C-alpha positions in Angstrom: 0.0 0.0 0.0 1.0 3.6 -0.7 -1.4 5.0 1.9 -3.5 3.3 4.5 -6.0 4.8 6.9 -8.7 4.0 9.4 -12.0 5.6 10.2 -15.7 5.5 9.9 -17.6 5.7 6.6 -21.4 6.1 6.7 -24.4 6.4 4.4 -25.6 10.0 3.8 -29.2 10.6 2.9 -29.8 13.9 1.2 -33.3 15.3 0.5 -34.1 16.4 -3.0 -36.2 19.3 -1.7 -35.3 22.3 0.5 -37.0 22.9 3.8 -37.3 21.1 7.1 -36.8 17.3 7.1 -40.3 16.7 8.3 -41.6 17.9 4.9 -39.0 16.0 2.8 -40.2 12.8 1.1 -37.6 12.1 -1.6 -34.0 11.3 -0.7 -30.8 10.2 -2.5 -28.1 8.3 -0.7 -24.3 7.9 -1.0 -21.3 6.8 1.0 -19.5 9.4 3.0 -16.4 9.3 5.1 -13.4 11.7 5.4 -10.7 9.0 5.3 -12.3 7.0 2.4 -12.9 10.2 0.5 -9.1 10.8 0.5 -8.2 7.2 -0.2 -10.6 7.1 -3.1 -9.1 10.3 -4.4 -5.7 8.7 -4.4 -6.9 5.5 -5.9 -8.4 7.5 -8.8 -4.9 8.9 -9.3 -3.4 5.4 -9.5 -2.0 4.8 -6.0 -2.5 1.7 -3.9 -4.7 2.6 -0.9 -6.2 0.5 2.0 -8.8 1.1 4.6 -9.3 -0.4 8.0 -12.6 -0.1 9.8 -15.8 -1.8 11.0 -19.3 -1.6 9.5 -22.4 -3.3 10.6 -23.3 -6.7 9.2 -26.2 -5.1 7.4 -27.2 -3.9 4.0 -25.7 -0.4 4.5 -22.4 -1.9 5.6 -22.3 -4.2 2.5 -23.0 -1.2 0.3 -20.1 0.7 1.9 -17.7 -2.1 1.4 -18.8 -2.7 -2.2 -18.6 1.0 -3.0 -15.2 1.7 -1.5 -13.8 -1.5 -3.0 -15.3 -0.6 -6.3 -13.4 2.7 -6.3 -10.1 0.8 -6.1 -9.5 0.9 -2.3 -8.5 -2.3 -0.6 -11.0 -3.3 2.1 -9.4 -6.6 3.2 -9.3 -5.3 6.8 -12.8 -3.9 7.1 -14.8 -6.1 9.5 -18.5 -6.7 9.6 -19.9 -6.4 13.1 -23.0 -8.4 14.0 -23.5 -6.5 17.3 -23.7 -2.9 16.0 -25.2 -1.1 13.0 -23.6 0.9 10.3 -23.7 4.6 11.0 -25.7 7.0 8.9 -26.5 10.7 8.7 -29.1 13.0 7.1 -28.6 16.4 5.5 -31.3 19.1 5.9 -31.2 21.8 3.2 -33.1 24.5 5.1 -32.5 26.9 2.1 -30.7 26.8 -1.1 -27.6 28.3 0.6 -27.6 26.6 4.0 -27.9 23.1 5.4 -27.7 21.1 8.6 -26.4 17.6 9.3 -27.9 15.1 11.7 -25.7 12.1 12.7 -26.9 8.7 13.8 -23.6 7.2 14.6 -23.6 6.7 18.4 -22.7 3.0 19.2 -22.1 2.4 15.5 -19.9 -0.5 14.4 -17.0 1.8 13.6 -17.2 3.4 17.0 -16.4 0.0 18.5 -13.0 -0.3 16.7 -10.2 -1.5 19.0 -6.4 -1.8 18.6 -7.1 -5.5 17.6 -8.7 -4.2 14.4 -5.3 -2.7 13.3 -3.4 -4.9 11.0 0.2 -4.0 12.0 1.9 -5.4 8.9 -0.5 -3.4 6.7 0.7 -0.2 8.2 4.3 -1.3 8.4 4.6 -1.9 4.7 2.8 1.4 3.7 4.5 4.7 2.7 2.0 6.9 4.6 -0.5 6.4 7.4 -3.2 9.0 7.0 -5.4 10.0 9.9 -8.1 12.6 10.8 -9.3 14.0 14.1 -12.7 12.4 13.6 -11.9 8.8 14.4 -10.3 9.3 17.8 -13.3 11.4 18.9 -15.8 8.6 18.2 -15.1 6.6 21.4 -12.4 5.7 23.9 -11.7 2.5 22.0 -11.3 4.4 18.8 -8.9 6.8 20.5 -6.9 3.8 21.7 -7.0 2.3 18.1 -5.7 5.5 16.5 -2.8 5.9 19.0 -1.9 2.2 18.5 -1.8 2.8 14.8 0.5 5.8 15.3 2.8 3.7 17.5 3.0 1.0 14.8 3.7 3.6 12.1 6.5 5.3 14.1 8.1 2.0 15.0 8.3 1.1 11.3 9.4 4.5 9.9 6.0 5.1 8.2 5.3 8.8 7.6 2.2 10.0 9.5 0.0 12.7 7.9 -2.7 14.2 10.1 -5.7 16.3 9.2 -7.4 17.5 12.4 -10.8 17.7 10.6 -12.4 18.8 13.9 -16.0 17.9 14.7 -16.8 19.9 17.8 -20.0 17.9 18.4 -17.9 14.9 19.1 -15.2 16.6 21.3 -15.1 17.8 24.8 -13.5 21.2 24.6 -10.5 20.6 26.9 -10.0 16.9 26.6 -10.6 16.9 22.9 -8.2 19.7 22.3 -5.5 18.0 24.3 -6.0 14.7 22.5 -5.7 16.3 19.1 -2.6 18.2 20.2 -1.0 14.9 21.3 -1.6 13.5 17.8 -0.1 16.7 16.2 3.0 16.1 18.3 3.3 12.5 17.0 2.6 13.2 13.3 5.1 14.3 10.6 2.8 16.5 8.4 -0.2 18.4 9.6 -3.1 19.7 7.4 -5.1 22.1 9.5 -7.7 24.7 8.3 -8.0 28.1 9.8 -10.9 27.2 12.1 -9.0 24.1 13.3 -5.9 26.2 14.0 -8.1 28.5 16.0 -9.5 25.6 18.0 -6.1 24.1 18.7 -3.9 27.2 19.1 -6.3 30.1 19.6 -5.1 31.9 16.5 -6.4 32.4 13.0 -3.0 33.5 11.7 -1.9 30.8 9.2 1.8 31.5 9.9 1.3 31.1 13.6 -0.7 27.9 13.2 2.0 26.4 11.1 4.7 27.5 13.6 2.7 25.9 16.5 2.5 22.6 14.6 6.2 22.6 14.0 6.9 23.6 17.6 5.2 20.4 18.7 7.4 18.3 16.4 5.8 18.3 12.9 8.3 18.6 10.1 5.8 20.3 7.8 2.5 22.1 8.2 0.1 23.0 5.3 -2.7 25.4 6.3 -5.8 25.4 4.2 -7.1 28.8 3.4 -10.2 28.0 1.3 -10.7 30.3 -1.7 -7.4 32.0 -0.8 -5.3 28.8 -1.4 -2.9 27.4 1.2 0.1 28.4 3.3 3.0 25.9 3.7 5.9 25.8 6.1 8.8 23.4 6.3 12.2 23.5 8.0 13.6 25.0 4.8 10.9 27.0 3.1 7.5 28.6 3.5 5.1 30.5 1.3 1.6 30.7 -0.2 0.0 28.8 -3.1 -3.0 30.5 -4.8 -6.3 28.7 -5.0 -7.7 27.6 -8.4 -10.7 29.9 -9.1 -14.1 28.3 -9.0 -17.0 30.2 -10.7 -19.8 28.2 -8.9 -19.3 26.1 -5.8 -21.9 23.4 -5.9 -20.8 21.5 -2.8 -17.9 22.5 -0.5 -18.1 19.3 1.6 -15.2 17.0 0.7 -12.9 19.8 -0.6 -10.6 19.3 2.3 -10.4 15.5 1.7 -9.6 16.2 -2.0 -6.9 18.7 -0.9 -5.4 15.9 1.3 -5.4 13.5 -1.7 -3.6 16.1 -3.8 -1.0 16.7 -1.1 -0.4 13.0 -0.4 0.0 12.4 -4.1 2.7 15.0 -4.3 4.5 13.5 -1.3 4.4 10.0 -2.9 5.8 11.4 -6.2 8.5 13.3 -4.3 7.4 16.6 -5.9 8.5 20.0 -4.6 6.5 21.4 -1.7 5.1 24.1 -4.1 3.9 21.5 -6.6 2.6 19.3 -3.8 0.4 22.1 -2.3 -0.6 23.2 -5.8 -2.0 19.7 -6.4 -4.0 19.9 -3.2 -5.5 23.2 -4.2 -6.4 21.8 -7.7 -8.2 18.8 -6.4 -9.9 20.8 -3.6 -11.2 23.1 -6.3 -12.4 20.3 -8.5 -14.3 18.7 -5.6 -16.4 21.8 -5.0 -17.6 21.9 -8.6 -19.6 18.7 -8.3 -22.3 17.7 -5.7 -21.0 14.9 -3.5 -17.9 14.1 -1.6 -16.1 11.9 -4.2 -17.9 12.5 -7.5 -15.7 15.5 -8.4 -12.3 13.8 -7.6 -10.3 13.5 -10.8 -8.2 10.7 -12.3 -4.6 11.5 -13.3 -5.5 12.6 -16.8 -8.2 14.9 -15.7 -6.0 16.4 -13.0 -3.1 17.1 -15.3 -5.5 18.6 -17.9 -7.1 20.9 -15.3 -3.7 22.0 -13.8 -2.1 22.6 -17.2 -5.1 24.3 -19.0 -4.2 28.0 -19.2 -7.6 29.4 -20.2 -9.5 27.2 -17.6 -12.4 26.8 -19.9 -15.0 24.2 -19.0 -15.5 22.8 -22.4 -12.6 20.7 -23.8 -12.6 20.4 -27.6 
């Protein structure tokens, strides 16, 4: 494997109408999970990726495994749990421009992951272990699982990339912050956004956020700035990369996962830090142009075409 990860993937039900959920009658559904979004993005680019997790031994779990595997991600170490259900969540589009999300993931199969679910040889043979701050916040056993995975990676010289991806509804303010900071201190590369930097370090200054990550021990920090691009800082260099312009944002959810896929691909290809962050910005932009978390993630040809096209026209002739 080039990249392995662990975390929860659920089924998202989205209404086709706007307004309160009580009035919605028609829904579409799709798989959704931060870690699998990034792994799928990498698989589309031609990398070998693997996912460790649990799903319920139910139809939703079977759909998730089939869908993730169908996108080219190895699911050999995803377990079906007879004692717990697959998690799901619903999106409420209160207006055209705003939405709410309601999670039904408490006591889900993934929340019951334990260190025994971590296949140590799987991590040991990978180039990168990719983690987000969502998984350790699901339960105490998930927290133990993530820290066990980190220990395995560090013992085997596997690079750890951490996206805090903070979900405040899952975190106790003090305990959650301390836990995430402990992971930052153990990871090699950190991918925070401005709001996450504010949560962790009480600052919205991208340079200060990056400096704090490095002070804790990270060798590199790349701070996501949304429509303004990204700021990177290493031991040798720092600077800004401009965002790719997006005329119409159809769905911002999943842009950060796409950004992570771009950055990880640059690292795997040993590209310069500037080219690495540029890839992240490109895939993040592409993800916002399509509804859904993974539907806008490009393959290698589409990515190269998008990054090299000077006029940025939408019609290719």
